[in-house]
C-alpha positions as CSV (number, residue, x, y, z in Angstrom):
1,M,0.0,0.0,0.0
2,L,1.2,3.5,-0.9
3,E,-0.2,6.6,0.6
4,L,0.5,9.9,-1.2
5,G,0.4,13.0,1.0
6,C,0.4,11.0,4.1
7,G,1.2,13.8,6.5
8,D,2.6,12.4,9.7
9,G,1.5,8.9,8.6
10,A,-1.4,8.4,11.0
11,N,-3.4,6.6,8.4
12,A,-0.5,4.6,7.0
13,L,0.5,3.5,10.5
14,A,-3.1,2.4,11.3
15,I,-3.1,0.3,8.2
16,A,0.3,-1.2,9.0
17,Q,-0.9,-2.3,12.5
18,T,-4.2,-3.7,11.1
19,L,-2.4,-5.7,8.3
20,P,0.9,-6.8,9.7
21,G,1.6,-8.9,6.6
22,A,1.3,-5.8,4.3
23,T,4.1,-3.5,3.2
24,V,3.0,0.1,3.7
25,V,4.8,3.2,2.3
26,G,3.8,6.7,3.1
27,M,5.0,9.7,1.1
28,D,4.8,13.5,2.0
29,A,6.7,16.6,1.2
30,S,6.9,17.8,4.8
31,A,10.1,16.6,6.5
32,S,8.8,17.5,9.9
33,A,5.6,15.6,9.5
34,I,7.5,12.5,8.3
35,A,9.9,12.7,11.2
36,R,6.9,12.7,13.7
37,G,5.5,9.7,11.9
38,R,8.8,7.8,12.0
39,E,9.1,8.4,15.7
40,L,5.5,7.1,16.3
41,A,6.2,4.0,14.1
42,S,9.3,3.2,16.1
43,A,7.4,3.7,19.4
44,A,4.6,1.4,18.2
45,G,7.1,-1.3,17.0
46,L,5.7,-1.1,13.4
47,A,8.4,-2.6,11.2
48,N,6.3,-3.0,8.1
49,V,5.9,0.7,7.3
50,E,8.3,3.2,5.6
51,L,7.7,6.9,5.5
52,R,9.5,9.0,2.9
53,V,10.0,12.7,2.3
54,A,9.3,13.2,-1.4
55,E,7.3,15.3,-3.9
56,F,4.9,13.5,-6.3
57,G,6.9,14.4,-9.4
58,A,10.4,13.7,-7.9
59,D,12.5,11.2,-9.9
60,D,13.5,9.3,-6.7
61,A,10.0,9.2,-5.2
62,L,9.4,5.6,-6.2
63,A,12.9,4.3,-5.6
64,G,12.8,0.6,-4.8
65,L,9.0,0.5,-5.0
66,G,7.5,-2.2,-7.2
67,P,3.9,-2.5,-8.4
68,V,1.4,-1.4,-5.6
69,D,-1.9,-3.1,-4.8
70,Y,-3.5,-0.1,-3.2
71,V,-2.7,3.6,-3.6
72,I,-4.4,6.2,-1.3
73,A,-4.5,9.9,-1.9
74,H,-6.9,11.3,0.8
75,G,-7.4,15.0,1.2
76,V,-4.9,15.8,-1.5
77,Y,-6.3,16.2,-5.0
78,S,-8.5,19.3,-4.4
79,W,-5.8,21.0,-2.3
80,I,-2.8,21.1,-4.7
81,P,-2.1,23.1,-7.9
82,P,-3.1,21.8,-11.3
83,V,0.4,20.7,-12.2
84,A,0.7,18.7,-8.9
85,R,-2.7,17.1,-9.6
86,G,-1.4,15.8,-12.9
87,A,1.7,14.5,-11.2
88,L,-0.4,12.8,-8.6
89,L,-2.5,10.9,-11.2
90,A,0.6,10.1,-13.3
91,L,2.3,8.6,-10.2
92,I,-0.8,6.5,-9.5
93,Q,-0.8,5.2,-13.0
94,R,2.9,4.3,-12.9
95,T,2.8,2.5,-9.6
96,L,-0.5,0.7,-9.7
97,A,-0.4,-3.1,-10.1
98,S,-2.3,-4.7,-13.0
99,Q,-5.4,-5.2,-10.7
100,G,-4.5,-2.5,-8.2
101,I,-7.0,0.0,-6.8
102,A,-6.4,3.7,-6.1
103,F,-8.5,5.8,-3.7
104,V,-8.7,9.5,-4.5
105,S,-10.8,11.9,-2.4
106,Y,-11.8,15.4,-3.5
107,N,-14.4,18.1,-3.1
108,A,-17.2,17.8,-5.6
109,Y,-19.8,19.9,-7.3
110,P,-22.7,20.7,-7.1
111,G,-22.6,20.5,-3.3
112,S,-19.3,22.3,-2.9
113,Y,-20.8,25.6,-4.2
114,L,-21.8,26.0,-0.6
115,R,-18.2,25.7,0.4
116,D,-17.2,28.2,-2.3
117,M,-19.6,30.7,-0.8
118,T,-18.2,30.3,2.7
119,R,-14.6,30.4,1.4
120,D,-15.3,33.7,-0.3
121,I,-16.8,35.1,2.9
122,L,-13.9,33.9,5.1
123,A,-11.2,35.0,2.6
124,Y,-12.5,38.6,2.7
125,H,-12.8,38.6,6.5
126,L,-9.3,37.1,6.9
127,E,-7.4,39.3,4.4
128,G,-4.0,40.2,5.8
129,V,-4.2,37.6,8.7
130,D,-1.5,35.0,8.3
131,A,-0.9,33.4,11.7
132,P,-2.8,30.0,11.7
133,A,-4.2,30.3,15.2
134,E,-5.5,33.8,14.6
135,R,-7.0,32.8,11.2
136,L,-8.8,29.9,12.9
137,A,-10.1,32.0,15.8
138,R,-11.2,35.0,13.6
139,A,-12.9,32.7,11.1
140,Q,-14.8,30.8,13.8
141,H,-15.9,34.1,15.5
142,L,-17.3,35.4,12.2
143,M,-19.1,32.1,11.6
144,R,-20.7,32.0,15.0
145,S,-21.8,35.6,14.5
146,I,-23.5,34.8,11.2
147,V,-25.1,31.7,12.7
148,S,-26.5,33.8,15.5
149,V,-28.4,36.2,13.2
150,D,-31.8,34.7,12.6
151,S,-32.5,36.2,9.1
152,P,-35.7,34.7,7.7
153,T,-34.7,34.3,4.1
154,P,-34.1,30.8,2.7
155,Y,-30.6,31.9,1.4
156,A,-29.6,33.0,4.9
157,R,-30.8,29.8,6.4
158,V,-28.8,27.7,4.0
159,L,-25.7,29.8,4.9
160,R,-26.3,29.4,8.6
161,E,-26.7,25.6,8.2
162,Q,-23.5,25.3,6.2
163,L,-21.5,27.4,8.7
164,Q,-22.9,25.4,11.6
165,R,-21.8,22.1,9.9
166,M,-18.3,23.6,9.6
167,L,-18.3,24.7,13.3
168,D,-19.4,21.2,14.4
169,G,-16.4,19.6,12.7
170,S,-12.8,19.4,13.9
171,D,-10.6,22.4,13.9
172,A,-7.9,20.5,11.9
173,L,-10.3,19.5,9.2
174,F,-11.7,23.0,8.9
175,Y,-8.3,24.5,8.7
176,H,-7.2,22.0,6.1
177,D,-10.3,22.0,4.0
178,D,-11.8,25.4,4.2
179,L,-9.0,27.8,5.1
180,A,-6.4,26.3,2.7
181,A,-4.9,28.6,0.1
182,I,-6.1,26.1,-2.6
183,S,-9.4,24.2,-2.4
184,T,-10.7,23.3,-5.8
185,P,-13.9,21.2,-6.3
186,F,-14.7,19.3,-9.4
187,Y,-17.7,17.9,-11.1
188,F,-17.3,14.1,-11.2
189,H,-17.1,14.1,-15.0
190,E,-14.3,16.6,-14.9
191,F,-12.3,14.5,-12.5
192,M,-12.9,11.4,-14.6
193,E,-11.7,13.2,-17.8
194,H,-8.5,14.0,-15.9
195,A,-8.2,10.4,-14.7
196,A,-8.8,9.0,-18.2
197,A,-6.0,11.2,-19.6
198,H,-3.7,9.3,-17.3
199,A,-5.1,5.9,-18.4
200,L,-7.3,5.3,-15.3
201,Q,-10.9,4.4,-15.1
202,F,-13.7,4.5,-12.6
203,L,-14.4,1.4,-10.4
204,S,-16.9,2.7,-7.8
205,E,-17.1,5.0,-4.8
206,A,-15.2,3.7,-1.8
207,D,-18.5,3.5,0.0
208,L,-20.6,1.2,-2.3
209,A,-23.8,2.9,-1.0
210,D,-22.7,6.1,-2.6
211,S,-23.0,4.5,-6.0
212,Q,-26.5,3.3,-5.4
213,L,-29.8,5.1,-5.7
214,R,-32.5,3.5,-3.6
215,D,-36.1,4.2,-2.6
216,V,-36.7,7.0,-5.1
217,P,-39.9,8.0,-7.0
218,E,-40.6,6.0,-10.1
219,S,-40.0,9.1,-12.3
220,V,-36.4,9.3,-11.1
221,G,-35.9,5.6,-11.9
222,E,-37.2,6.3,-15.4
223,L,-34.9,9.2,-15.9
224,I,-31.9,7.1,-14.8
225,A,-32.9,4.3,-17.1
226,S,-33.1,6.8,-20.0
227,L,-29.5,7.9,-19.6
228,P,-26.7,6.6,-21.8
229,A,-25.1,3.3,-20.7
230,D,-22.1,5.2,-19.3
231,V,-21.2,4.8,-15.6
232,V,-19.7,8.3,-15.5
233,V,-22.9,9.9,-16.8
234,R,-25.0,7.9,-14.3
235,E,-22.7,8.8,-11.4
236,Q,-22.8,12.4,-12.3
237,H,-26.5,12.4,-12.2
238,L,-26.4,10.8,-8.8
239,D,-24.4,13.8,-7.6
240,F,-27.1,16.1,-9.0
241,F,-29.8,14.2,-7.1
242,N,-27.8,14.1,-3.8
243,N,-26.1,17.5,-4.2
244,R,-22.9,15.7,-3.4
245,A,-20.0,17.8,-2.0
246,F,-17.3,15.2,-1.5
247,R,-16.2,12.1,-3.3
248,Q,-14.0,9.1,-2.4
249,T,-13.5,7.6,-5.8
250,L,-11.8,4.2,-6.6
251,L,-9.8,4.1,-9.8
252,V,-8.2,1.2,-11.7
253,R,-6.1,0.9,-14.8
254,A,-7.9,1.7,-18.0
255,E,-7.2,-1.6,-19.7
256,L,-8.8,-3.6,-16.9
257,A,-12.0,-5.3,-17.9
258,L,-14.7,-4.7,-15.2
259,D,-17.8,-6.7,-14.2
260,R,-20.1,-4.1,-12.5
261,V,-22.7,-6.6,-11.3
262,V,-22.9,-6.5,-7.5
263,D,-23.1,-10.2,-6.7
264,D,-24.1,-11.3,-3.1
265,A,-22.1,-14.5,-3.7
266,A,-18.9,-12.5,-3.2
267,L,-19.8,-12.4,0.5
268,E,-18.7,-16.0,0.8
269,T,-15.1,-14.8,0.5
270,L,-15.5,-11.9,3.0
271,S,-15.7,-11.4,6.7
272,L,-18.6,-9.4,8.3
273,S,-19.1,-7.3,11.4
274,S,-21.8,-5.0,12.7
275,P,-21.6,-1.9,14.9
276,A,-25.5,-2.1,15.2
277,R,-27.2,-2.7,18.5
278,P,-30.3,-4.9,19.0
279,T,-33.4,-3.1,20.2
280,D,-37.1,-4.0,20.5
281,D,-37.6,-2.4,17.1
282,G,-34.9,-4.4,15.3
283,F,-31.2,-3.6,14.8
284,V,-30.1,0.0,14.8
285,S,-26.8,1.4,13.4
286,P,-24.8,4.2,15.0
287,D,-26.2,6.6,12.4
288,G,-29.8,5.6,12.9
289,A,-30.4,3.1,10.2
290,V,-32.9,0.3,11.3
291,M,-33.2,-3.3,10.1
292,R,-36.4,-5.1,10.9
293,T,-36.8,-8.8,10.1
294,S,-39.2,-11.6,10.7
295,E,-36.7,-14.2,9.3
296,P,-35.1,-16.1,12.2
297,L,-31.9,-16.9,10.4
298,V,-31.3,-13.2,9.5
299,A,-32.2,-12.1,13.1
300,C,-29.8,-14.7,14.6
301,A,-27.0,-13.7,12.1
302,M,-27.3,-10.1,13.1
303,T,-27.4,-11.0,16.8
304,E,-24.1,-13.0,16.3
305,L,-22.5,-10.0,14.6
306,C,-23.6,-7.6,17.3
307,Q,-22.3,-9.8,20.0
308,S,-18.9,-10.4,18.3
309,W,-18.4,-6.7,17.5
310,P,-15.8,-5.5,16.6
311,K,-14.3,-8.8,15.6
312,P,-15.4,-9.8,12.1
313,M,-16.8,-13.3,11.3
314,A,-16.2,-15.1,8.0
315,L,-19.5,-15.8,6.3
316,P,-19.4,-19.6,6.6
317,A,-18.8,-19.3,10.4
318,L,-21.5,-16.7,10.7
319,V,-24.1,-19.0,8.8
320,A,-23.2,-21.9,11.0
321,A,-23.5,-19.9,14.3
322,A,-26.8,-18.3,13.2
323,A,-28.2,-21.7,12.2
324,R,-27.3,-23.1,15.6
325,R,-28.9,-20.1,17.4
326,A,-32.0,-20.4,15.2
327,G,-32.2,-24.2,15.5
328,A,-32.3,-24.4,11.7
329,E,-29.4,-26.7,10.8
330,P,-28.7,-27.5,8.1
331,V,-29.2,-24.3,6.1
332,S,-30.5,-24.8,2.5
333,E,-28.8,-23.1,-0.4
334,E,-31.9,-21.0,-1.0
335,R,-32.0,-19.7,2.6
336,R,-28.2,-19.1,2.5
337,R,-28.7,-16.9,-0.7
338,G,-31.5,-15.1,1.0
339,L,-29.3,-14.3,4.0
340,R,-26.5,-13.1,1.7
341,R,-28.9,-10.7,-0.1
342,V,-30.2,-9.3,3.2
343,L,-26.6,-8.9,4.6
344,L,-25.6,-7.1,1.4
345,D,-28.5,-4.7,1.7
346,A,-27.5,-4.2,5.4
347,H,-24.0,-3.3,4.2
348,L,-25.4,-0.7,1.8
349,A,-27.4,0.8,4.8
350,H,-24.1,0.8,6.9
351,L,-25.5,-1.8,9.3
352,V,-22.9,-4.4,8.3
353,L,-19.2,-3.9,7.5
354,L,-17.3,-6.1,5.0
355,T,-13.6,-6.9,5.1
356,T,-11.2,-9.2,3.3
357,G,-9.8,-10.7,6.5
358,G,-10.8,-11.8,9.9
359,A,-8.8,-9.0,11.7
360,S,-7.4,-11.6,14.1
361,A,-5.6,-8.9,16.1
362,L,-8.9,-7.7,17.4
363,T,-10.7,-9.0,20.5
364,A,-14.2,-8.3,21.7
365,H,-13.4,-9.8,25.2
366,P,-10.1,-8.7,26.8
367,G,-8.2,-11.5,28.4
368,P,-6.5,-12.0,31.8
369,R,-3.7,-9.5,31.0
370,P,-5.4,-7.0,28.7
371,L,-3.4,-5.6,25.8
372,A,-4.4,-2.5,23.8
373,S,-3.1,-1.5,20.4
374,A,0.6,-0.5,20.6
375,L,-0.1,2.4,18.1
376,A,-3.0,3.8,20.2
377,R,-0.8,3.6,23.3
378,A,2.1,5.3,21.5
379,Q,-0.2,8.0,20.2
380,Y,-1.7,8.7,23.6
381,A,1.7,8.8,25.2
382,G,2.8,11.4,22.6
383,G,-0.2,13.6,23.4
384,A,-2.4,12.8,20.4
385,Q,-6.0,13.8,20.8
386,V,-7.2,11.3,18.1
387,L,-6.3,7.7,18.3
388,S,-6.1,5.1,15.5
389,T,-8.2,2.0,16.0
390,L,-8.2,-1.5,14.6
391,I,-11.5,-0.9,12.9
392,P,-12.5,1.8,10.3
393,G,-12.4,5.2,11.8
394,N,-10.6,7.0,14.6
395,L,-11.3,7.6,18.3
396,V,-11.3,10.6,20.5
397,P,-11.4,9.0,24.0
398,D,-13.9,11.0,26.1
399,D,-14.2,8.9,29.2
400,A,-11.9,9.8,32.0
401,T,-11.5,6.2,33.2
402,D,-10.7,5.0,29.6
403,R,-7.9,7.7,29.4
404,Q,-6.5,6.4,32.7
405,V,-6.6,2.8,31.8
406,L,-5.3,2.9,28.2
407,P,-1.6,3.7,28.9
408,L,-1.4,0.7,31.3
409,L,-2.8,-1.9,28.9
410,D,0.6,-3.2,27.7
411,G,-0.2,-6.9,28.5
412,T,1.9,-7.1,31.7
413,R,-0.8,-6.4,34.2
414,D,-3.7,-8.5,35.3
415,R,-7.0,-7.0,36.4
416,P,-6.2,-6.8,40.2
417,A,-2.9,-5.0,39.4
418,L,-4.7,-2.5,37.1
419,C,-7.4,-1.9,39.8
420,A,-4.7,-1.4,42.5
421,Q,-2.6,1.0,40.3
422,L,-5.6,3.0,39.2
423,D,-7.5,2.8,42.5
424,I,-10.8,1.8,40.8
425,A,-13.3,-0.9,41.4
426,P,-13.2,-4.1,39.3
427,A,-16.6,-3.2,37.8
428,A,-15.4,0.2,36.7
429,L,-12.3,-1.4,35.1
430,E,-14.4,-4.0,33.3
431,R,-16.7,-1.3,31.8
432,A,-13.6,0.6,30.6
433,L,-12.1,-2.6,29.0
434,Q,-15.4,-3.4,27.3
435,R,-15.7,0.2,25.9
436,L,-12.2,0.1,24.6
437,A,-12.8,-3.3,23.0
438,A,-16.0,-2.1,21.4
439,Q,-14.0,0.9,20.0
440,G,-11.5,-1.4,18.3
441,L,-8.5,-0.8,20.6
442,M,-8.0,-4.1,22.3
443,V,-5.7,-6.8,20.9
444,R,-6.2,-9.4,23.7
């Protein structure tokens, strides 16, 4: 895996710890950021990651690097000049293996016209202000002031809502995305024209649900059906319907033949997990999606996934466990196909996550001498506010007990020793361990 514009390597290091058999390379032009990342990799004992100081177009950027299975460029394309954007895509094309996949994120139109409006407002207000902390503080003061004015026009309401979304996000993201000197959105078809010029083609969005249009009026379906049989045209119209402001696009080499049929049989080779929680009304995801089912095998499969979270289960193991729970062994091929279809729909609704491996490093139930991720412990020791987890996403630990416990979870202490050192009750320690396990931080 190669990450371009990796900063201090936080994402590359997270991938390296999750996939210890992978070779991970991160590249960034900032020597200070790479130095911080190297220190963190050393502290976490990650020997399968290399961080390089290099420009995209430098002759020695790819020294010693063979074909790459996965290339990541997150938060880069829209925030660099046109020449650098071309160099980025050219580097992807040169390094990508024959069946490799590149991930490129960028701001998108039409939704980013709202961002353009706020950038113009902030640029005028911040003219002549160069110090980062002062720019951030003044920008946020203006934004809060605009939000506080309850102007009744629909245009003012849209502006207030956009500014409030920006205020609700992280300071780092706001500074990188909205206060950057360069922040250029693109229509999807424009991005794909640029990618095609570098012999790259569209595969899908990284989140498969973003390439789906579900539960829409019949007239919308008819309009989509009337469009040319061109995936770029279809995706562009999806952006119009959704007013999309950000894309996470997967690219492959132009000569690769693609089968775009989404086949639930592929789940047989994958592992599944679910962050949902069971309720009286069904299964509810963290973002509020609900699954209701009267099919016992489906309900039992979801229960198994919820109870094993965050550790994934391979589909054959999941089917066997669900069948035992439902008292329905053996499972017919027809019922198995039905379960796969439901689980694929649940994935599109963000109720089920799919991975290519079992993530054996994870545990849902910490053992006698609890061990937390070495990277998370190293990040915490270094004063990081955001920790890398062993599941998709990051974590800002907000529980005081969790913050006390985490640095001590190096696998050398049993529960009585942890309770004695922290002066907490066994029940409080157990709740903290279960929270950290559910957040993807526990190895054993």
